[in-house]
N, C-alpha and C positions, 0 to 999 in steps of 0.2 A: 503493499499501499504507500501509495506516495502522501507527502506528509507537507502540508504548505504554512507559514506564517502567514499572519495579519500587521497590522500596524495601526498603532495609534494615530486618529483621524487627527490629533492637534499635535504630533510631533512637528516641532519646527524644521523647516525644511531644511536648514543646516546642519541637523543632527540626524538626517533618514541614512546618510553614509555610514554613520558609524551602526546605527540600528542594523542596516544589510548584513555588513559586517560581522555582525554578532549571529544574527539568523544564519549564515553561510557557515560561522565556525559550530554553531550548533548540530550540524547536519542536517537542516533541512533539505528537501527538492526545492524550493520557489517559495518567493516571496509575493503575497497579493498586495496591490495598492488601490484601495479605493478614492473614489472621488469624493470629497466632502469639502474642506477648507483650502486645500491645495489643488493645482493642477495635477491631473494623473500621470501625464506624460512628462513633465518636469522632475515629478516625484521618481518616477520609475527611469531616469535618466541617471539622478542621483545615486539611485540603488545599483543599476548596471555599470555606473563609472568606479565605484569602490569595491566591487565585488568580480571573483573570475569564474564561479561556477555555478552561482545562483541563479534559478529561470526566475523572472520577475514578470508577472503579470497582472494588467490594470483588471480591477475586479470590484468594479467594473467603470470604465469610461461611460459617461452619456453622446451617446450616438446622435441622439434628436437634435442638440443644441451646435451640432459641428458639420463639415463641408466633408464628404466622403472622401475629395482630394487632399483637403489637409491633414486628415486621418492617415491615410493612406501614406502622404509624404512621412509625417512623424512617426509612424510604425517600421517604416521603409529605415529611417536614418537610426531607431533605436536599434533594430535588425542589425543594422552592419556595424555600428559601434559597440555590441556585446557579442560578433560572433554568434547570432543566431538565439542569443538566450532571452530575446522578450518576447512575449505573447501578448495580443489586443484581446481583451476581455469587453465587450460592449453590451449595453442594457438600455432602457428606456428612462426610469426612474418614474414618478408619478405625476402627474397631469399639475398639481400646484405649483411644483417646481421649475417644472418643463417652461409653463406659460409666464407665471408671475416672477421666477427669480430669474432664470435666463429670458423672458420675453421671446419665446420658442413658440412652434407650433408642435400640437400634442393630437392633432388629426390621424386617426389611423395607424396607432404608434408601433402596434406590431407589423403592418405593412410597410411602415416606413423605416423601420430596422431590417428588415428583410431587405427591401431595395438597398439600404444605405451597406450592409456586408457585400453586396453582390456588384454593388459600384466600388467599394473598397478592392475587393479583390478582381475586377476587370482592371483598375489602375496598376495593380501591382503585375499583371499578366503584361502590360503596356511598358512597364517599367524593364521589366527582365527582357523584352523584346519580343513577346511571345504574339502578339497580336497588336493590331491599331487599338487604340481608343476607341471605344464605339459602343456605349452602354446607355441603353433605355429604357425606363420600368415607369411605375404608376407615377413614383416621386422625385426621382430622379434623372437626368440626362446628362453626361457627359461624352464629349466627342471632340474635345481639341486639346491635344497636349502635343506641340512642337516639339524639336531636338533642343532648342535651350532652355525647357523647361521640365525635359525628360530627365530623371535620376539615370545613374549608371547602374545596369543590373547587378544584384549580390553575388559575391564571389561563389562559386559553385559549393564550396565547402560550408556557407555559411545556410542556415536554415531559414526557409520563410516563415513568419510568424504564423502559427495559429492564432484563429479566432475562437474565442468562448463567448459564451452568453450567460448571461446573470437573470433571473427572473423567479416567478412564485406561480402565476396563471397558467391555465392550460394551454392558451394560445401560444404564450411564449417557449413556454415546455416542447411542446409538438414543432415549435419553429427550429428549435435548437435540434431536436432529432433530424430534420432534413437538411439545414445546412451546415451548423455547428461543428467544430473540432472537439469543444468540452463543452461542460455547463457547469454552473457553480451555485448550489443553492442557497436563498438568504438564510440569514440566523434565524429568521423566526418560523421558516418553514424547513426544517432540517431533520425533524425528527423522522425515526425509520417508519412509521407509521404514513407520513406523508410521502415519503420515497415510496415505500410500496405501492400505495394506492392512488398518488397523482402522479409524481414525478418520472419514475420509471415507464409507467403504462403511457404516459403522454411523450416520453423520448421514444417508445418503441412505436406508436402510431405515427410520430413526424418520418422516422427513419422509413416504415413500410410504405410511408406515402412517397418518400423521394428512391425509393428501390435500393436502399443499401441498409447495411447490419447495423443494428443499434450500437454494438459494438465499438464501431468506430467514433461512436460520442463517448468521452471520457466523463465519467460524472465525481465532481469532489463536491463532498457534504460541508458548507460551511457553517457550522454549528459553533454554538456558543461552547464553553467550559467553566466549569467551577474546578479550579485545579489548586494543589498547594501541599506543600511537602505534609503537614499534619493536619489533623481531624479541626484543631482550633483557625487552623488557615483554611479550610473549608468553609467552616461558618462563617467566617470574615467575609470572605468573597460573596456567600450567598447574597448577600444584601444588595453588593454591587450588580449583579445579575438580576436582580429581582427588579431593581430600579430600571436596569436597561429593558428588559420585557415590558415593562409598563408602558414604557417611551415608545419604543418599538410598536405593538399592539394595538396601540391607536390608532393605527396609519389602517384605512379599511382594504386597502390591496393587500394586506398581509396576516389576515384574518384566517385563511383555510384550514391552518392546523387548527386553530380553536373549535372550528366549525368539526372537524373530523374527531374531536372530544367531547363535542355536546358543550362549550364553555362560548358560544355565539354572543351571550348576552354581556361577555366581559367588555368587547371592543367600544360598545356605545357607550359603556360607564366611564372607559377610560377617557374618551372623549369628551364626557359632560364634564366631567373632573377638569379637564384642558380650558374647555369655554369658560369655566368659572374660575381660570385661574388657580385652580389647585394643585400646583405642580408637588408640593411635598407630600401630598396625598395618593399619588397615582402608584407607590410601591403597594400600598395596602391592601390595593385589589389584585396582586398575583399572590394567593395565598400558597403555602407549603406545597399543596398538591399540584398545582399548577408548576411551580418552579421544578420539585422534583421529578413531575413526568416528562418536562419539554428538555431540560439541561442536564446533560450528563458531569458526574463529578467522580472525580477520583484524585488519589494522592499520586504524585510522579512513579512511584512503584505501580501503583494499579492501572495508569494510565494504558498501555498495551492492551491489557485484557479488557478492561473496560471498553475502548476505543472499538477492539475487535467485535465485541459481542452485540454493541450496540449496530456497528454500521458494516463488520467484517464482509458479509455477503451481499453486500448493496450497491459499493462505491468503490473507484480503483483510486481515490484520494481523501484526503480528511485535512482541515485546518483545526490548528492547534495553536492560538497565540501564545505568544510567550510572554509572560509577567515583565511588567516593568522592571520588576528588582531581579536581578543579574547572580542574586546569591545563591542560587538553587540551579544555574544553569548546568553543573554537573550531572545532578538525577534529571533535568529535562534533556539534556543531550543523551544519556543512557535511553531514555524511554523513547526518544523520534527514533534512534538504530533499530531498537527491538522491533517498535511497530514498523519501519520501513522493511525490515524483513521479512514479515507476515504477507 
């Protein structure tokens, strides 16, 4: 099983290189770079320049707010810079952020993401000299690329970027099964039940629609973890995860797992508290039952067995976030190596 790390979204940009070097020393396969308060491509560049073996993947960059050609250029440069260690993860986000934070269009987000990925791949084929740029779809038309604006082909030994998707809902999962090289689940929808009942069937449906094997789509579970050296550490960490779940499940798009467990009333209750500006009360709605059901917890010694028992037969990779404190890195590194060997 491949093991990936994440990154604190508020880590200062100047500290990303050191974080990536730590992740590489710990023996992770790769690092996921989310799009929150930093440009994910600039953050990826910092991580790639500071490492030599680590795969760096945007997980995920927002496609709907960017030109496919601009994304194609950037990913091409990052692949060249890193000798092929960069992977492009793309997603849609939700309507309020796309329209009100970025001022972009959210019409037909799944179709627009499909066409965006198709356009990026068409750009790459043109960069490699395989075909003239002539891409036309419902949402994008790209048919101009003169020699002066065409990057050099990547060297033969450099792997072209894979394209990954992230998401939650049925349409996006099925689209990933059709066209993506891999799929990363959202932290709110990473429970084995979600994987078995919604995610894996959706990937299979999409793959069958595209007449390809679902085994061509890698699946990485982006689960949260309650990790620590001792039980006291776990008890303290529980409250952090309780607060995080409360915030995340206030978003309507993330309710699928709650519905699977019959907790559909929880999300509206959380949103009601937010409307009343009762932010400190959010976590009181995440009961121990909800927390224990949805978030795996383990000491570092237990991590490989717990991870394998939850996800071993369902995914090809797993996210295990390294804690900010590096005092237990020797224990974490040992657990990562054991998990990778399974």
